[in-house]
C-alpha positions in Angstrom: 0.0 0.0 0.0 1.5 3.3 -1.0 1.5 6.4 1.2 -1.4 8.2 -0.5 -3.6 5.1 -0.1 -2.6 4.7 3.5 -3.4 8.3 4.3 -6.8 7.8 2.6 -7.4 4.8 4.8 -6.5 6.8 7.9 -8.8 9.6 7.0 -11.8 7.4 6.4 -11.1 5.3 9.5 -11.1 8.5 11.6 -14.4 9.7 10.1 -15.9 6.3 10.9 -14.6 6.4 14.5 -16.0 9.9 15.3 -19.5 9.1 13.9 -21.9 9.0 16.9 -23.6 5.7 17.6 -24.1 3.0 20.3 -20.3 2.9 21.0 -20.3 6.5 22.1 -23.3 6.0 24.3 -21.5 3.0 26.0 -18.3 5.0 26.5 -20.2 7.9 28.1 -22.2 5.5 30.3 -19.1 3.6 31.6 -17.1 6.7 32.1 -19.8 8.3 34.2 -20.3 5.1 36.2 -16.7 4.1 36.7 -14.5 7.1 35.9 -11.6 7.4 33.5 -10.1 4.0 34.0 -13.5 2.2 33.3 -14.1 4.4 30.2 -10.5 3.9 28.9 -10.8 0.1 29.4 -14.1 0.2 27.4 -12.4 2.3 24.7 -9.5 -0.1 24.4 -11.8 -3.1 24.2 -13.8 -1.3 21.5 -10.7 -0.6 19.5 -9.7 -4.3 19.7 -13.2 -5.3 18.5 -13.0 -2.9 15.6 -9.5 -4.1 14.7 -10.5 -7.8 14.8 -13.5 -7.0 12.6 -11.2 -5.1 10.2 -8.8 -8.1 10.0 -11.6 -10.6 9.3 -13.1 -8.3 6.7 -9.8 -7.8 5.0 -9.2 -11.6 4.6 -12.6 -12.4 3.3 -15.3 -12.3 6.0 -17.1 -9.4 4.3 -17.6 -11.6 1.2 -19.1 -14.4 3.4 -21.5 -12.0 5.1 -22.6 -10.4 1.8 -23.2 -13.8 0.3 -24.8 -15.5 3.3 -28.0 -13.6 4.5 -28.5 -16.2 7.3 -25.1 -15.6 8.8 -25.5 -11.8 8.4 -28.9 -12.1 10.2 -27.4 -14.2 13.0 -24.8 -11.5 13.7 -27.3 -8.7 13.3 -29.8 -10.2 15.8 -27.0 -11.1 18.3 -25.8 -7.6 18.1 -29.3 -6.2 18.6 -29.8 -8.4 21.6 -26.6 -7.1 23.2 -27.6 -3.5 22.5 -31.0 -4.2 24.1 -29.4 -5.8 27.1 -27.2 -2.7 27.7 -30.3 -0.5 27.2 -32.4 -2.3 29.7 -29.4 -2.4 32.1 -29.1 1.4 31.8 -32.8 2.1 32.3 -32.9 -0.1 35.4 -29.7 1.4 37.0 -30.2 2.9 40.4 -29.2 6.6 41.0 -25.6 6.7 42.3 -24.4 9.0 45.1 -22.5 11.8 43.3 -20.4 12.3 46.4 -19.4 8.6 46.7 -15.8 7.8 45.7 -15.2 6.1 42.4 -14.1 2.5 42.9 -12.6 0.6 40.0 -11.6 -3.0 40.6 -9.6 -5.0 38.1 -12.7 -7.1 37.3 -14.7 -4.0 36.4 -11.9 -2.9 34.0 -12.2 -6.3 32.3 -15.9 -5.9 32.2 -15.6 -2.6 30.5 -13.1 -4.0 28.0 -15.4 -6.9 27.2 -18.4 -4.6 26.7 -16.5 -2.4 24.4 -15.2 -5.4 22.4 -18.7 -6.9 22.1 -20.5 -3.8 21.1 -18.0 -3.4 18.3 -17.7 -7.0 17.2 -21.4 -7.7 17.3 -22.3 -4.7 15.1 -23.0 -5.9 11.6 -22.9 -2.4 10.2 -19.1 -2.5 10.7 -19.0 -5.3 8.1 -20.8 -3.0 5.6 -18.5 -0.1 6.6 -15.4 -2.2 6.1 -16.7 -3.6 2.8 -17.0 -0.1 1.5 -13.7 1.1 3.0 -11.5 -1.9 2.1 -12.9 -2.3 -1.4 -10.4 0.4 -2.4 -7.4 -1.3 -0.7 -8.0 -5.1 -0.7 -7.1 -7.0 -3.8 -6.8 -10.7 -4.7 -3.2 -10.7 -3.8 -3.6 -8.9 -0.4 -1.5 -10.7 2.1 -1.6 -11.0 5.9 1.0 -8.2 6.3 -1.3 -5.7 4.6 -4.4 -7.0 6.4 -2.6 -6.7 9.8 -1.6 -3.1 8.9 -5.3 -2.3 8.2 -6.3 -3.9 11.5 -3.7 -2.0 13.5 -4.5 1.3 11.8 -8.3 1.1 12.1 -8.3 -0.4 15.6 -5.7 2.1 16.9 -7.5 5.2 15.6 -10.8 3.9 17.1 -9.2 3.2 20.5 -7.4 6.5 20.6 -10.5 8.5 19.8 -12.7 6.9 22.5 -9.8 7.1 25.0 -9.8 10.8 24.3 -13.5 11.0 24.9 -13.2 9.1 28.1 -10.4 11.3 29.4 -12.2 14.5 28.5 -15.4 13.3 30.2 -13.6 12.3 33.4 -11.7 15.6 33.8 -12.6 17.2 37.1 -15.7 19.3 36.9 -16.9 17.6 33.7 -17.1 14.2 35.5 -18.6 15.8 38.6 -21.4 17.3 36.6 -22.0 14.1 34.7 -22.2 12.1 37.9 -24.7 14.6 39.3 -26.8 14.0 36.2 -25.8 10.4 35.9 -29.3 9.1 36.6 -30.7 11.0 33.5 -27.7 10.0 31.4 -28.4 6.4 32.2 -32.0 6.9 31.1 -31.1 8.6 27.9 -28.4 6.1 27.1 -30.9 3.3 27.7 -33.4 4.8 25.4 -30.8 5.4 22.7 -29.4 1.9 23.0 -32.9 0.3 22.8 -33.7 2.5 19.8 -30.5 1.4 18.1 -31.3 -2.3 18.8 -34.7 -1.9 17.2 -33.1 -0.1 14.3 -30.6 -2.9 13.9 -33.5 -5.4 13.7 -35.5 -3.4 11.3 
């Protein structure tokens, strides 16, 4: 891949990362509930999920999805179920004490990373996005080295963007205000996630 093609890949990957969607809602929710470390863990997990999806797409999964409606529907419904689960969880969350200290255990960091990974990996729209994106760069002779480069580029851009979001949200007065309004943020995030789950099914 030449430099101009790589820069085009970087630009498109960045635009895809900053587009709002269920991932942003999850990063906001986890940062408000668990602070910067929880939000960053979620962001890193999301970047890994995006990177794995990019790698699978580059080596041919996108062709399988586009030619197998049953497999595509299986991934779509699984992803919608996960979005719905997160939405219901947010709607049922109890109001937190805004003055309580933030506690982040290692297991919670793992939970955030797992949630970030799953919400990315179970999103069938990523397959469509990568089909459109990689059609310019993937050829019949594309090898593992180029596929890995695409994976690292797309996954790193995604993770860095959401890490930045988590850090900005957890900065002093910003996080304090968000925690004060955390109950309403949970409700709004829940509605958004449920709406996105319905949209994914329809």
